[in-house]
C-alpha positions as CSV (number, residue, x, y, z in Angstrom):
1,Q,-51.3,-215.4,108.7
2,A,-52.5,-212.2,110.6
3,A,-50.5,-210.4,108.0
4,E,-52.0,-211.7,105.3
5,A,-55.5,-211.6,106.7
6,M,-55.1,-207.7,107.2
7,R,-53.8,-207.6,103.5
8,M,-57.0,-209.2,102.4
9,L,-59.1,-206.9,104.7
10,A,-57.2,-203.8,103.4
11,G,-58.4,-204.9,99.9
12,V,-61.9,-205.5,101.0
13,Y,-61.8,-202.0,102.6
14,R,-60.5,-200.3,99.4
15,Q,-63.1,-202.1,97.3
16,G,-66.1,-201.5,99.3
17,G,-65.3,-199.5,102.4
18,A,-66.0,-200.1,106.1
19,D,-69.5,-201.5,105.3
20,A,-67.7,-204.3,103.2
21,V,-65.5,-205.2,106.2
22,R,-68.3,-205.1,108.7
23,Q,-70.2,-207.3,106.4
24,M,-67.3,-209.9,105.8
25,L,-66.6,-210.3,109.5
26,A,-70.3,-210.4,111.3
27,G,-70.8,-213.1,113.3
28,Q,-67.4,-214.4,113.3
29,V,-65.5,-211.5,115.1
30,P,-66.9,-209.2,118.0
31,D,-68.4,-205.8,116.6
32,E,-65.5,-204.1,119.1
33,V,-62.9,-206.0,117.4
34,I,-64.3,-205.1,113.8
35,E,-64.4,-201.4,114.5
36,Q,-60.8,-201.6,115.7
37,I,-59.7,-203.2,112.6
38,I,-62.0,-200.6,110.5
39,T,-60.2,-197.9,112.3
40,Q,-56.7,-199.4,111.7
41,L,-57.7,-199.8,108.1
42,A,-58.8,-196.1,107.6
43,S,-55.4,-194.8,109.2
44,D,-53.4,-196.9,106.8
45,S,-55.4,-196.0,103.8
46,P,-53.7,-193.5,101.3
47,R,-55.2,-190.1,101.3
48,P,-57.4,-189.2,98.2
49,E,-55.7,-187.0,95.7
50,G,-56.1,-183.4,96.5
51,E,-56.8,-183.9,100.2
52,G,-54.4,-182.0,102.4
53,P,-52.2,-183.3,105.2
54,G,-53.9,-183.9,108.6
55,V,-57.5,-183.6,107.3
56,R,-58.1,-187.2,107.6
57,A,-56.4,-187.3,111.0
58,S,-58.8,-184.8,112.7
59,A,-61.8,-186.3,110.8
60,P,-61.5,-189.6,109.1
61,S,-63.9,-190.2,106.1
62,T,-65.5,-193.6,106.2
63,L,-67.5,-193.3,103.1
64,P,-65.8,-194.7,100.0
65,A,-65.1,-192.0,97.2
66,E,-67.6,-193.7,95.0
67,T,-70.5,-193.2,97.5
68,V,-69.4,-189.6,98.3
69,N,-69.7,-188.9,94.2
70,V,-72.9,-190.6,93.9
71,L,-74.5,-188.6,96.6
72,A,-73.1,-185.3,95.7
73,S,-73.9,-185.7,91.9
74,N,-77.6,-186.9,92.5
75,T,-78.0,-183.9,94.8
76,V,-76.7,-181.5,92.2
77,A,-79.0,-183.5,89.4
78,V,-82.1,-183.1,91.5
79,C,-81.5,-179.3,91.9
80,T,-80.7,-178.8,88.1
81,T,-81.7,-181.2,85.6
82,H,-84.0,-183.7,87.3
83,T,-86.3,-181.3,89.7
84,D,-89.0,-183.7,89.4
85,K,-87.1,-186.3,91.4
86,R,-85.9,-183.9,94.2
87,D,-88.5,-184.9,97.0
88,E,-87.7,-188.6,96.3
89,W,-83.9,-188.0,96.7
90,R,-84.5,-185.9,99.7
91,A,-86.5,-189.0,101.2
92,Q,-83.6,-191.2,100.2
93,L,-81.0,-188.7,101.8
94,A,-83.2,-188.6,104.9
95,Q,-83.0,-192.5,105.2
96,I,-79.4,-192.4,104.6
97,R,-78.8,-189.8,107.4
98,A,-81.0,-191.8,109.7
99,D,-78.5,-195.0,109.0
100,F,-75.6,-192.9,109.5
101,A,-77.1,-191.5,112.7
102,V,-77.5,-195.0,114.4
103,R,-74.1,-195.8,113.9
104,G,-73.0,-193.6,116.9
105,N,-70.7,-190.6,117.3
106,D,-68.0,-191.9,115.1
107,W,-70.3,-191.2,112.1
108,A,-70.9,-187.7,113.2
109,I,-69.0,-186.2,110.0
110,E,-71.2,-188.3,107.9
111,V,-74.4,-187.1,109.6
112,A,-73.3,-183.7,108.9
113,F,-72.5,-184.2,105.5
114,A,-75.9,-185.7,104.8
115,D,-77.7,-182.8,106.9
116,A,-75.6,-180.4,104.5
117,L,-76.7,-182.2,101.2
118,L,-80.3,-182.3,102.6
119,A,-80.2,-178.5,103.0
120,L,-78.9,-177.9,99.7
121,A,-81.5,-180.2,98.1
122,A,-83.9,-178.0,99.8
123,G,-82.2,-174.9,98.3
124,R,-80.7,-173.7,101.4
125,P,-76.8,-172.9,101.2
126,V,-74.6,-174.4,103.9
127,S,-71.0,-175.1,104.7
128,L,-69.4,-177.6,106.8
129,L,-66.4,-176.9,109.4
130,R,-63.2,-176.5,107.5
131,D,-61.9,-179.9,109.2
132,N,-64.8,-182.1,108.1
133,P,-63.5,-183.9,105.0
134,Y,-66.7,-183.6,103.1
135,A,-66.6,-179.7,103.4
136,G,-65.0,-179.2,100.1
137,V,-67.7,-181.8,98.4
138,V,-70.5,-179.6,99.8
139,Q,-68.8,-176.3,98.5
140,Q,-68.7,-178.2,95.0
141,V,-72.1,-179.2,95.0
142,W,-73.3,-175.7,96.1
143,A,-71.2,-174.1,93.3
144,A,-72.6,-176.4,90.8
145,I,-76.2,-175.9,91.5
146,E,-75.5,-172.0,91.9
147,G,-73.7,-172.3,88.5
148,Y,-76.4,-174.1,86.8
149,R,-78.2,-172.4,83.9
150,P,-80.9,-174.2,82.0
151,G,-80.0,-175.1,78.4
152,E,-76.3,-175.0,79.3
153,E,-74.3,-178.4,79.3
154,S,-71.2,-178.3,81.2
C-alpha cells in the first residue's frame, strides 16, 4: 500500500508540483513528513531535458516547469510588448517572492529567482549563480528583453 501511495503522490507531484502534494496531505500528515515526502519525490523526478547532471543535486528546483515558463514569459512580455502592465506584474512578482520567502531556507533559490525577475522587470541586468537551476532561465529572459526590437515578431 505504501508503494502505491508513493506512486499516486509522484503523479500528483508531476502534475502540480510540491504545492499540490502539500495541499493533498494537509491536515492528514504532519508538515515535516510532508516535506520529507516532497524531498523524496523531487529526488526521484527525472531531470528536465537539457538540464545538466548534478545541477538538481546541488540546488533542487521546486517550481513546476509550467510555473517557471509563465514567470519568465510574463517578465519578457511586460518588458517588451506589454510595458503598460509592468507595474502590475512587478507587484505580482513581489507577492510571489514574499510567498517563497515565508517558506524558509529551502526556498532560497526560488527567492533568488524572483529577485532576479524583479530586477529584470526593472530594467537591471542580473545573473544567478551557475548552480542555481533557474540561472539559464534568467539568462534567456534577459536575452529576450535585450533582443527585442519593436515591430519585429520572433
